[in-house]
C-alpha positions in Angstrom: -50.4 83.5 38.2 -49.8 82.1 41.6 -46.6 80.6 39.7 -44.9 83.7 39.2 -45.0 85.4 42.5 -42.5 82.1 44.0 -39.6 83.8 43.6 -41.2 86.7 44.8 -42.1 84.7 48.2 -39.0 83.4 48.1 -36.9 86.0 48.0 -39.3 87.6 50.8 -38.8 84.7 52.5 -34.7 84.8 52.8 -34.9 87.9 53.5 -37.2 87.3 56.6 -34.9 84.4 57.9 -32.0 87.5 57.4 -34.0 89.3 60.1 -35.9 86.4 62.2 -35.1 82.6 63.1 -36.3 79.6 60.5 -38.8 78.6 62.8 -40.8 82.0 63.5 -39.8 82.2 59.2 -42.0 79.5 58.8 -44.5 79.6 61.1 -45.6 82.9 59.0 -45.4 81.2 56.3 -47.9 78.8 57.5 -50.0 81.4 58.9 -50.7 83.5 55.2 -51.3 79.7 54.1 -54.9 80.3 55.3 -55.4 83.4 54.2 -57.2 82.4 50.4 -59.4 79.6 52.9 -60.5 82.4 55.3 -61.3 85.1 52.5 -63.2 82.5 50.3 -64.7 81.6 53.8 -66.2 85.3 54.1 -67.4 86.0 51.1 -70.5 85.4 49.4 -69.6 82.1 47.1 -70.6 79.9 49.8 -73.9 81.2 49.7 -74.4 80.4 45.9 -76.4 77.2 45.0 -76.5 77.6 41.4 -74.1 78.6 38.6 -75.7 82.3 38.0 -76.3 82.9 34.7 -75.7 86.3 32.4 -78.4 87.7 31.0 -77.2 88.8 27.9 -75.3 86.8 25.7 -71.2 87.7 26.5 -69.5 89.9 23.8 -67.2 87.8 22.2 -67.4 87.2 18.0 -67.7 84.3 16.9 -64.4 82.2 15.4 -64.4 81.6 11.7 -63.8 78.7 10.1 -59.8 78.0 9.6 -58.2 80.4 12.1 -56.5 79.6 15.2 
């Protein structure tokens, strides 16, 4: 999922280098690396101590023998 955004990120970084200098663009990229960590710290996932259990069985039908 994240590999598909790499060309877009490279094009965006290249466009930013035309406007800004390289160290500034590298600093912006480094700061953007912290965004997922901050989102994780602010999310309720940190408070989970056990794996949540579904109350109803999944709506996925069982696979038949011999089907790929």
